[in-house]
C-alpha positions as CSV (number, residue, x, y, z in Angstrom):
1,X,-5.3,-24.1,-18.8
2,X,-2.9,-21.5,-17.3
3,X,-1.1,-21.8,-14.0
4,X,-4.1,-20.1,-12.2
5,X,-6.4,-22.9,-13.3
6,X,-8.2,-20.9,-16.0
7,X,-9.1,-22.4,-19.3
8,X,-11.2,-21.6,-22.3
9,X,-14.2,-23.0,-20.5
10,X,-14.0,-20.4,-17.8
11,X,-17.0,-18.0,-17.7
12,X,-14.8,-15.1,-18.8
13,X,-14.5,-16.8,-22.2
14,X,-18.1,-17.7,-22.7
15,X,-21.3,-15.8,-23.7
16,X,-21.0,-12.6,-25.6
17,X,-17.2,-12.4,-25.8
18,X,-16.2,-11.8,-29.4
19,X,-13.4,-13.8,-30.9
20,X,-10.9,-10.9,-31.0
21,X,-11.7,-10.1,-27.4
22,X,-11.3,-13.7,-26.4
23,X,-7.9,-13.8,-28.1
24,X,-6.9,-10.6,-26.3
25,X,-7.9,-12.2,-22.9
26,X,-6.0,-15.4,-23.7
27,X,-2.9,-13.4,-24.7
28,X,-3.1,-11.3,-21.5
29,X,-3.4,-14.5,-19.4
30,X,-0.4,-16.0,-21.1
31,X,1.6,-12.9,-20.3
32,X,0.5,-13.0,-16.6
33,X,-1.7,-9.9,-17.0
34,X,-5.4,-9.6,-16.3
35,X,-7.3,-6.9,-18.1
36,X,-8.4,-3.9,-15.9
37,X,-12.1,-3.2,-15.5
38,X,-13.3,0.2,-16.8
39,X,-15.7,0.7,-13.9
40,X,-16.2,-0.2,-10.3
41,X,-19.5,-2.1,-10.0
42,X,-19.9,-2.1,-6.3
43,X,-19.5,1.5,-5.3
44,X,-22.0,2.4,-2.6
45,X,-23.9,5.7,-2.4
46,X,-22.3,6.6,0.9
47,X,-18.8,6.0,-0.7
48,X,-19.6,8.1,-3.7
49,X,-20.8,10.9,-1.5
50,X,-17.7,10.7,0.7
51,X,-15.3,10.8,-2.3
52,X,-17.2,13.8,-3.8
53,X,-16.9,15.6,-0.5
54,X,-13.2,14.9,-0.2
55,X,-12.8,16.0,-3.9
56,X,-14.1,19.5,-2.9
57,X,-11.1,19.8,-0.5
58,X,-8.3,18.2,-2.4
59,X,-7.5,17.4,-6.1
60,X,-6.0,14.0,-6.4
61,X,-6.2,10.2,-6.8
62,X,-7.0,7.6,-4.2
63,X,-6.0,3.9,-4.6
64,X,-6.4,1.0,-2.3
65,X,-7.0,-2.8,-2.2
66,X,-10.4,-4.4,-1.5
67,X,-12.0,-7.8,-1.7
68,X,-15.5,-6.4,-2.2
69,X,-15.7,-8.3,-5.5
70,X,-14.5,-11.6,-3.9
71,X,-10.8,-11.2,-4.5
72,X,-8.4,-8.5,-3.5
73,X,-8.2,-6.1,-6.4
74,X,-7.0,-2.5,-6.7
75,X,-9.5,0.4,-6.9
76,X,-9.0,4.0,-7.8
77,X,-11.1,7.2,-7.5
78,X,-10.2,10.4,-9.3
79,X,-11.3,13.1,-6.8
80,X,-11.4,15.8,-9.5
81,X,-13.9,14.0,-11.8
82,X,-15.5,11.5,-9.4
83,X,-14.5,8.7,-11.8
84,X,-14.3,5.3,-10.1
85,X,-12.2,2.6,-11.6
86,X,-11.2,-1.0,-10.8
87,X,-7.6,-1.1,-11.9
88,X,-7.0,-4.8,-11.7
89,X,-9.1,-7.8,-12.5
90,X,-6.9,-10.8,-11.9
91,X,-7.5,-14.3,-10.3
92,X,-4.5,-13.7,-8.0
93,X,-4.8,-11.1,-5.2
94,X,-3.3,-7.6,-5.6
95,X,-2.5,-5.2,-2.7
96,X,0.0,-2.7,-1.3
97,X,-0.4,-0.1,-4.1
98,X,1.8,3.0,-4.0
99,X,1.8,6.0,-6.4
100,X,5.1,7.1,-8.0
101,X,6.2,10.6,-6.9
102,X,4.8,12.1,-10.2
103,X,1.5,10.2,-9.8
104,X,1.8,8.5,-13.2
105,X,2.5,5.0,-12.1
106,X,1.5,2.6,-9.3
107,X,3.7,-0.1,-7.8
108,X,1.9,-3.0,-6.2
109,X,2.1,-6.6,-5.1
110,X,0.5,-9.5,-6.9
111,X,0.3,-13.0,-5.3
112,X,2.0,-15.9,-7.0
113,X,-1.1,-18.1,-6.7
114,X,-4.8,-17.6,-6.3
115,X,-4.9,-17.8,-2.5
116,X,-2.0,-16.2,-0.6
117,X,-1.9,-14.9,3.0
118,X,-0.6,-11.4,3.4
119,X,1.7,-12.9,6.0
120,X,3.5,-15.0,3.3
121,X,6.3,-12.5,2.5
122,X,7.9,-14.8,-0.2
123,X,4.7,-15.4,-2.1
124,X,4.4,-12.0,-3.8
125,X,5.8,-10.4,-6.9
126,X,6.5,-6.7,-7.5
127,X,4.5,-5.2,-10.4
128,X,4.1,-1.7,-11.8
129,X,1.4,-0.2,-14.0
130,X,0.2,3.2,-15.3
131,X,-2.1,5.1,-12.9
132,X,-5.1,4.2,-15.1
133,X,-4.4,0.5,-14.8
134,X,-2.7,0.1,-18.2
135,X,0.7,-1.5,-19.0
136,X,0.8,-3.9,-16.0
137,X,4.2,-5.6,-15.9
138,X,6.1,-7.6,-13.4
139,X,9.4,-6.3,-12.2
140,X,10.7,-8.6,-9.5
141,X,9.7,-12.1,-8.3
142,X,9.5,-12.7,-4.5
143,X,9.4,-9.0,-3.4
144,X,7.5,-7.5,-0.5
145,X,6.4,-4.0,0.7
146,X,7.6,-1.9,-2.3
147,X,8.0,1.9,-2.0
148,X,9.3,4.4,-4.5
149,X,12.6,6.1,-4.2
150,X,12.1,9.9,-3.7
151,X,13.2,10.7,-7.3
152,X,11.0,8.0,-8.8
153,X,13.8,6.2,-10.6
154,X,13.6,3.1,-8.4
155,X,11.6,1.0,-6.1
156,X,12.8,-0.3,-2.7
157,X,11.5,-3.7,-1.4
158,X,12.3,-6.6,0.9
159,X,13.6,-9.9,-0.3
160,X,15.2,-12.7,1.8
161,X,15.5,-10.3,4.8
162,X,17.4,-7.7,2.7
163,X,16.4,-4.2,1.7
164,X,16.7,-4.2,-2.1
165,X,16.5,-1.4,-4.7
166,X,15.3,-2.0,-8.3
167,X,16.5,0.5,-10.8
168,X,13.7,1.1,-13.4
169,X,16.1,2.2,-16.2
170,X,18.7,-0.6,-15.9
171,X,16.3,-3.2,-14.5
172,X,19.1,-4.1,-12.1
173,X,18.6,-4.9,-8.4
174,X,21.1,-4.1,-5.6
175,X,21.3,-4.9,-1.9
176,X,20.9,-1.8,0.3
177,X,21.1,-3.5,3.6
178,X,20.9,-7.1,5.0
179,X,18.7,-7.3,8.0
180,X,20.7,-9.8,9.9
181,X,23.8,-7.6,9.8
182,X,24.7,-4.7,12.0
183,X,23.3,-2.3,12.9
184,X,19.9,-4.0,12.8
185,X,20.7,-7.7,13.4
186,X,17.0,-8.6,13.0
187,X,14.3,-9.1,10.4
188,X,13.6,-6.0,8.3
189,X,10.2,-5.1,6.8
190,X,8.4,-2.1,5.2
191,X,11.5,-0.1,4.0
192,X,11.1,3.4,2.7
193,X,13.8,5.9,1.7
194,X,13.9,9.6,2.6
195,X,17.4,10.0,1.1
196,X,20.0,7.5,-0.2
197,X,21.3,7.2,3.3
198,X,18.1,7.2,5.5
199,X,15.8,4.2,5.3
200,X,12.8,3.8,7.6
201,X,12.0,0.2,8.5
202,X,10.0,-2.0,10.7
203,X,12.4,-4.3,12.6
204,X,11.5,-7.7,14.2
205,X,13.4,-9.6,16.8
206,X,14.9,-6.8,19.0
207,X,13.2,-8.4,21.1
208,X,9.8,-7.5,19.5
209,X,8.5,-5.7,16.4
210,X,9.3,-2.0,16.4
211,X,10.2,0.8,14.1
212,X,13.3,2.9,13.4
213,X,15.6,4.4,10.8
214,X,18.8,3.0,9.3
215,X,21.5,5.7,8.7
216,X,23.6,3.9,6.1
217,X,26.3,6.6,5.9
218,X,26.9,6.5,9.7
219,X,26.3,2.7,10.0
220,X,23.8,3.1,12.8
221,X,20.2,2.3,13.6
222,X,18.0,5.0,15.2
223,X,15.1,3.5,17.2
224,X,11.9,5.5,16.9
225,X,9.5,3.6,19.2
226,X,10.4,1.5,22.3
227,X,7.1,-0.4,22.1
228,X,5.5,-2.8,19.7
229,X,5.2,-0.8,16.5
230,X,5.0,-1.3,12.7
231,X,4.2,0.2,9.3
232,X,6.5,3.2,9.4
233,X,6.4,5.8,6.6
234,X,8.1,9.1,5.9
235,X,6.5,12.5,5.6
236,X,8.0,13.3,2.2
237,X,10.9,15.7,2.2
238,X,11.0,15.9,6.0
239,X,13.0,14.2,8.7
240,X,9.7,13.1,10.1
241,X,8.1,9.6,10.3
242,X,4.6,8.3,11.0
243,X,3.8,4.8,12.2
244,X,1.4,2.5,14.0
245,X,1.9,1.9,17.7
246,X,0.0,0.1,20.6
247,X,-2.4,2.1,22.7
248,X,-5.3,4.4,22.0
249,X,-9.0,3.8,21.9
250,X,-8.9,0.7,19.7
251,X,-5.5,-0.7,20.9
252,X,-3.8,1.0,18.0
253,X,-3.0,4.6,17.1
254,X,-1.1,6.6,14.5
255,X,2.1,8.2,15.9
256,X,4.5,10.8,14.7
257,X,8.1,11.8,15.5
258,X,11.0,13.8,14.1
259,X,14.6,12.5,13.8
260,X,15.7,15.8,15.3
261,X,13.3,15.5,18.2
262,X,12.3,11.8,18.5
263,X,9.8,12.1,21.3
264,X,6.7,10.3,19.9
265,X,3.3,12.0,19.8
266,X,-0.1,10.8,18.9
267,X,-1.0,12.0,15.4
268,X,-4.5,10.7,15.4
269,X,-6.6,8.1,17.3
270,X,-10.1,8.0,15.9
271,X,-12.7,8.9,18.6
272,X,-15.3,6.3,17.6
273,X,-15.7,2.6,17.1
274,X,-13.4,2.5,14.0
275,X,-10.3,3.1,16.0
276,X,-8.1,0.1,15.3
277,X,-5.7,2.0,13.0
278,X,-3.4,0.6,10.3
279,X,-1.9,1.3,6.9
280,X,-0.9,5.0,7.4
281,X,0.3,7.1,4.5
282,X,1.0,10.8,4.4
283,X,0.6,12.7,1.1
284,X,3.8,14.2,-0.5
285,X,2.7,17.7,0.4
286,X,2.5,16.7,4.0
287,X,-1.1,17.9,4.3
288,X,-3.2,14.7,4.4
289,X,-3.1,11.4,6.1
290,X,-4.9,8.4,4.6
291,X,-5.2,5.1,6.4
292,X,-7.4,2.2,7.4
293,X,-9.3,1.4,10.6
294,X,-11.4,-1.4,11.9
295,X,-14.1,-1.5,14.6
296,X,-13.2,-5.1,15.5
297,X,-10.9,-7.8,14.2
298,X,-7.2,-7.5,13.4
299,X,-6.3,-9.7,10.4
300,X,-5.2,-7.3,7.7
301,X,-6.6,-9.2,4.8
302,X,-9.8,-10.3,6.4
303,X,-11.2,-7.8,9.0
304,X,-13.6,-5.0,8.0
305,X,-11.1,-2.2,7.7
306,X,-12.5,1.1,6.2
307,X,-10.5,3.8,4.6
308,X,-10.2,7.3,6.2
309,X,-8.7,10.6,5.1
310,X,-7.8,13.5,7.4
311,X,-6.2,16.9,7.0
312,X,-3.3,17.0,9.4
313,X,-3.9,19.4,12.3
314,X,-7.7,19.4,12.0
315,X,-9.9,18.0,14.7
316,X,-9.9,14.3,14.8
317,X,-13.7,14.3,14.5
318,X,-13.3,15.8,11.0
319,X,-11.6,12.6,9.6
320,X,-13.7,11.5,6.5
321,X,-14.7,7.8,6.2
322,X,-14.3,7.0,2.5
323,X,-15.4,3.4,2.3
324,X,-18.5,1.8,3.7
325,X,-18.3,-1.8,2.5
326,X,-18.4,-4.8,4.9
327,X,-15.4,-6.2,2.9
328,X,-11.7,-5.7,3.6
329,X,-10.5,-2.3,2.4
330,X,-6.8,-1.7,3.1
331,X,-3.4,-0.2,2.2
332,X,-4.6,3.1,0.7
333,X,-2.5,5.8,-1.0
334,X,-3.5,9.4,-1.9
335,X,-1.7,11.3,-4.6
336,X,-2.3,15.1,-4.5
337,X,-1.9,16.8,-7.8
């Protein structure tokens, strides 16, 4: 029996599984890897139609986490071909997937045990895999909220209230900034780099959760929101950030501001029941926003969040709802080819 409680008596090993396949599964479990599924069994007709429609507007890949099969796994849709794929099939939950800048790899988090709350920041490991779900490998233990460096050579994450950088070539980790030290003097979350010197973060304890940018070269912190805010992300290549703030129709809304003109503006606030927005992500070409929204409920790993995509600048009513499952769909990313 492995550390997840699986043994040769588990259903995955019984029935029509051939001996070579059984040995492959056992070897994968021993390495801490679960084999990806080639297809996504629970795609709904409305979802297939929505992805096909989006594919007529943009050529790319969509990845997100969902518990529609009972456990949080990572799912991918190729908008060009309509292919649907479940990338992970592991007894421990997977979430927070992010495409590398070239779209060839995906960084993600995998729980250290079968049941892990998304609020347990120390109970997750940083993994990376190919965009087709292959070559899954663990990079760092006890890592949270990983994002790629702009050049794709490293991944930034949080560990023990420090912003860390993992170099993929050397496999070495370095401290970028410790949250308790100046200029933040708080708890740092969700770091993302625009340049080597500019790191966007969510900051807790000042006196509440808010968002801003650390200018490492100048040794200063630039607050972006004065209210309760979180989940900040860059518009790639621009001195512009997007985040979640209080307010709006469903008590949350997606905001935007520039470092050169930091007056916040509402980017989108969905004008219907699914208007409790979270998990924003802007494509690298700056043309599309993908995110999640719930009609009711807040808990990020339990509420019925659905995935939406929207071309920036278009009417809010044109936002496309991509998922239609009663399960929890969250933390999407869209890579545009």
